N, C-alpha and C positions, 0 to 999 in steps of 0.2 A: 714860532719854531718851524723850520722847513720840514717837509714830509714828502712822501711819494704820492703823486696824484695819478689815479687810474681813469683814463678816458674810455668810456664805453657806452653801450645802449642796450645791453642784455644782462640783467642781474644774474641769471642762472649761470652764465659762463664765468662769472668772477667769484662764485662761492668758494671753489678750492683755493683761490688766491687769497681770499680773506683769511682762511684757516692758516695758510702758510705764513702770512704776515703776523697773525696772532702768535704763532709758535716762535717767531723771531723777535717779537716785540717791536716791530717796525711801525712807526707812525705813518698813516696813510689816509687819503681821502678819495672818494669816488666822485668823478664828474660824469653824471649821466646826461649825455648831450643829445637829447631828442629835440629840444627846442630851448629858447632862452635868449639872453642878451648879455653882452659884455662890452665894456668901454675901452676902445682902442687907445684912448688918451691916458689910461692908467696902466701901470706895470702889473704883470701877473705876479702871483705869490712866488716865493722862493721854493725850491725843491726840485725833484725829479719827476718827469711826466712820462707816463707809459700809455701810448695810444693803442687801444684795442678796438677801434671802430671797424665795423664789419661792412662788407660789400652788400650783404643782404639786409641791412638795417631797415630799408623801406618796406620789407615784407612784414615787419612787426609794427607798422604804423608810424615809423620814424622816417618819413620820406626825405627830409632834408638834414638828417643827422650827419651824414658824411660831408655834406657841404658846410655845415656849421663847424664840424671838426676841422676841416681844411682852413677855415678862417682862424680858428683858435690856434692851430699849429703855427700858422704864419705869425701870429701875435707872440707866441712863446719863443719862436726862433728869432724874431726881431729883437727880443730882449735877452737873448743869449741863454735861455733856460736849457737845461739838459733834457732832451726829448728822445725817448726810445721809440722807434718807428715813427719817423718824422713826416713832414709833408710829402717828401718824395715817396716814402713807403705807402702813404695813403693813396697817392696817385696810382700806384701799381695795384693796390688792393681793390680799387674800384674800376679797373680796366684790364681785362685779360689781354687785350691787344697790346697795351703798353707793357704788361708783364713779358709777353713773348719777345717783343723787341729788345727789352732790357736783358733778358736771358740770352738771346742770341748774340748780343754784344760781347758776352763773356764766353762764347764758344759752346753754349749749352743748346742742344737741339730741341726743338719743339715740333708738335704736329703741324703739318701743312694746314694753313688757315686763311680763309678769305673773309674780310670784314665787309659787312653789308648794312646799308640803311635803306629801308623800304622793302616791303615784302616781295615786290616784283624782281628784285635783284638777287634773291636767294637761289632761284632755279638755275640761272646761268652760272652762278658760282659753283653749285653742286655739279652741274654737267662738266665743269672744268676740272674739279677734283676727282670725280668718280665715286663709286659706291663700294663698300659701305661708308657712311659718313655720319657725323653727328651735328646737330644744331645746338648752340648754347648761347646764353646771354653774355654779352661783354662784361656787364656788371653782374657778376655771378654770386655764388654762394647758394646753399640750399638746393642745388641742382636746378637752378632757375633756367627754364626753357630748354633743358637738355633732352634731346630725343635722338634715337638711333633710327637711321633709314637705310634699308637694304636695296632699295630700288627707286628709280625716278618716279614711277607710278605712285608709290607710297608717299613720296615727298609732295607730289602734285595734289594728292588728296588732302594732305595736311594743310598745305598752303591755301587751298580753296575753301577750307572748312572754318567753322566757328571756334575750334579749339586752339587756333594759332595764338601763341603767347607773345604779346608785344613787350620788348625789353624796356626797362625804365629809362635807359639812356638812348633808346632808339636803335642800338647796334646789335645785330644778330651775327654771330660768328658761325661760319660754315667750315667744319673741321674734319680732316681725314680721321677715320676711326682706326685706332691702333689695336690690333688683336694680339693679346699676349698668348704664348704657347702654353703657359701654365697659369692657373687661376689665381693670380695675385698681382698686386702693385706694391710699390715701396714708398713710404712716407718718411722723410728725413727731418728731424727736429733740430732746431738751432736756438741757443740762448746765449746772449751776449755776442752774437755773430759767430759763435763756435758750435761745432757739431756736438749734440747731446746724445741722441740715440736714433736708431732707425726702426721702423715698424713695418712688418710684412702684413698686408691686409688681404685676407682670404676673400676672393671674389667668386667662389664656386657656387654660392647660393644667390647670385644675382648681381653682385658688383662687377662691372665690366672694366671700368677704369679707376675709380676711386670711391672712397666711402661717402664723399660729400657731393661730388659733381655728377657722377654718372652711375648711381646705384640702381640696380634692377631695371636697366634700360629696356630689356626685352619683356619684363614682367608687367610693366605699366608704362603708359605713354608719358605721364608727367611724374617727375621725380620728387621724392620727399627729402626731408632734412635728416640725413644719416651721417653724423660726424663722429670722429674718434671718441668724443665724450658721451655719445648716446647710443652708438651701435653696440651689439652684443660683443662682450669681451673676447669670446672665442674666435671672432674674426680678426683679432689683433694679436700679433706676436712680436714683442720687442726682440730684436736680433742681437745676439751676443757676438762681439768682435766684428761688426759690420765695417767694411771698407769699400771705397769706390773712388775711381778717378774723378767723379763728379764733385766730391766733397770740397776740394780746394777751389774749384770753379764756383760752387755755390757760395762759399765764404767770401770770395772776391765780389760776387754779384751782390751779396747782402751789404758789404761795406760800401760799395759804390752807390747804393740806393737808400742809405739811411735806415736800414732794417736791422734791428738788434735781435728780434724774436720772431721766429716764423717756422712754419711747417711747409716743406716742399715735396711735391708728389711727382713720381716718374713711373713709367712703364717701359718694359723691354719687349720688342717684337720678336718674331721667330728667328731673326738673324742676330739677336742679341743687342740690337741698337736701342739705346735708351732715349726716351722722349719725355721731357718735362712739360707738364700741362697745367700745373696749378701751384701758386704761391699763396699761402694763407698767413697774413700778418697778425691775425687774431687767433692764433692756433689754440686748440683744445687737446686734452689728453684723455685716454681711456683709463679710468682708475683701477679696474681689475687687471688689465694687462700690465700696468705699472707695478701693482702690488706683487704680481708673479715674478717680475724681473727685478724688483727692488730699486727701480729708477723712477723719479718723480719730476715731471716737467714743471708744475706750478711751484714746487719748492725751489727748483733751480732758478725760476724767474724771480721769486721773492728774494732769494739770496743775491742775485745779480742786481736787482733794483736797490736793495738795502746797501750793497757795496757802493753803488753809484751815489746814493744819498750820503753815506759817510764820507766819501771822497769830496763831495761838494761842500759839506760842512767844514772839512779840514781846510779846503782852499779859502773859505770865507773867514776862518778864524784868524 
């Protein structure tokens, strides 16, 4: 019997999805892709495949989980399986540089960014951009390598010291820091490639750009994992009646890159210009904020995947 197959490497993040599937009676199976083997000469099972592989998987001891997932997705697509967040989506998940180029293709502004490989190239890039600026890892998630610098002297001290964080793919991004006039950013959630809801994230107690990428940049030099699923619910407010000219652009961007489910984060500067700085294809949701608003992301995902499964069964009948 065909079923929904959930590809991931973090059990904690799929617990709400399990509950949603149980409520719907949807048959599903989890593929925990930290390591393993699969035979390319054999066809994959029937069903719908939902890819939730994370850019930060290597921080949980799953160094090659994303690479393995890329191979699995190629196998699934070769055999015509329905894949939500396909190989193109994974490519963007594990490369912010690729994200930014894909976003700009659809007329979506991103912060000025210089891609560097090698510690000695970071200082010239910073001098070119000017301060304040942030460093971040190209293969991000969990605030990997994200640090705020207000001066060249502070950057020089960091680059010369032992605290420098080498990115897993070797690529450090030097990025212009966007200062919001009010302490919040906006995260927009999509399911089935369509707008679900928007969340205002309060940054007054330390978040400077986003709950995951740049939390408490001034409070501590290295940033922890603060995602919508784990941060205090008071920091998250689901917005009623949200609208933005970015929404149709985001939806076109998602369609063009094989992304069915994602959270996209943007910030507006003092002139009201919006800059998009992160696309999360393994998006999570804050349960308390959702309960207050009566909107539930994982339930929407489960319904979407169940609908795709039913449609695939109907075609096969």
